[in-house]
C-alpha positions as CSV (number, residue, x, y, z in Angstrom):
1,M,1.1,3.8,15.7
2,N,-0.7,0.4,15.5
3,R,-0.8,-2.0,12.8
4,Y,-4.4,-0.7,11.9
5,Q,-3.0,2.9,11.6
6,V,0.2,1.7,9.6
7,I,-2.0,0.5,6.4
8,V,-4.6,2.8,5.4
9,R,-6.0,1.0,2.2
10,P,-5.1,-1.5,-0.3
11,I,-4.6,-0.1,-3.8
12,V,-7.0,-1.9,-6.2
13,T,-6.0,-0.5,-9.5
14,E,-5.4,-2.4,-13.0
15,K,-1.7,-2.0,-12.4
16,G,-1.8,-3.2,-8.6
17,V,-3.9,-6.2,-9.6
18,G,-1.5,-7.0,-12.3
19,K,1.2,-7.0,-10.1
20,K,-0.5,-9.0,-7.5
21,E,-1.3,-12.0,-9.9
22,A,1.9,-11.7,-12.0
23,E,4.6,-11.1,-9.5
24,G,3.0,-11.7,-6.0
25,I,3.5,-7.9,-5.1
26,L,0.8,-6.2,-2.9
27,C,0.2,-2.6,-3.0
28,F,-0.9,-0.4,-0.2
29,E,-1.4,3.0,0.8
30,V,0.4,3.6,4.3
31,H,0.6,6.2,6.8
32,R,3.3,8.9,5.8
33,E,5.4,8.2,8.7
34,A,5.5,4.5,8.5
35,T,8.7,2.9,8.3
36,K,9.5,-0.4,6.2
37,T,9.9,-2.3,9.5
38,D,6.3,-1.0,10.5
39,I,4.9,-1.8,7.1
40,K,6.3,-5.5,7.4
41,G,5.0,-5.8,10.8
42,A,1.6,-4.9,10.0
43,V,1.3,-6.8,6.6
44,E,2.7,-9.9,8.4
45,A,0.1,-9.7,11.4
46,L,-2.8,-8.7,9.4
47,F,-2.7,-11.0,6.7
48,K,-0.7,-13.9,8.3
49,V,2.0,-13.9,5.3
50,K,5.7,-13.7,5.4
51,V,7.2,-10.8,3.7
52,A,10.4,-10.8,1.5
53,D,10.7,-7.1,0.2
54,I,9.3,-3.8,0.7
55,R,9.6,-0.7,-1.6
56,T,8.1,2.7,-0.8
57,A,7.3,5.7,-2.8
58,T,6.2,9.1,-1.2
59,F,3.9,11.3,-3.3
60,E,3.5,15.0,-2.9
61,G,-0.1,16.3,-2.9
62,K,-1.3,18.1,-6.2
63,L,-3.3,21.4,-6.7
64,R,-6.9,20.4,-7.7
65,R,-9.2,22.9,-8.6
66,R,-13.2,22.9,-8.6
67,G,-14.6,26.0,-10.6
68,R,-13.0,29.1,-9.0
69,Y,-12.1,27.1,-5.6
70,S,-8.8,25.5,-5.3
71,G,-6.7,23.4,-2.7
72,Y,-4.3,20.9,-2.3
73,R,-4.4,17.0,-1.9
74,G,-2.7,15.6,0.9
75,D,0.9,14.0,0.7
76,W,0.7,10.4,0.7
77,K,3.0,7.3,0.6
78,K,2.5,4.1,-1.3
79,A,4.2,0.8,-0.3
80,Y,4.9,-2.1,-2.8
81,V,5.2,-5.4,-0.6
82,R,6.7,-8.8,-2.2
83,L,5.7,-11.9,-0.3
84,K,7.8,-14.8,-0.1
85,A,7.7,-17.7,-2.5
86,G,5.1,-20.2,-1.5
87,Q,2.8,-17.7,0.3
88,K,-0.9,-17.5,-0.3
89,M,-2.1,-14.2,-1.6
90,P,-4.7,-12.5,0.3
91,E,-8.0,-11.9,-1.5
92,Y,-8.9,-8.4,-0.7
93,A,-9.2,-7.3,-4.5
94,E,-12.2,-9.7,-5.7
95,L,-13.3,-7.8,-8.9
């Protein structure tokens, strides 16, 4: 899996942008089989920053219904990436 497959998308929510501004933490949806080492390498290569710490969380897919039709959303994984002190924040979330 290459670095473009590891990071699926940045999570731009009110909570994610608040963590980015206050604590210097970036929030990404990542590939389900990606390890912390894979995530660190991808973030450092794509955004040209140094990573201090990574926390991950795995979420199970939920049952969703549209009228009489139902199905499950897929499982997904989220990564909270803390940058080292003095690193410039990448601007992917311009609101």
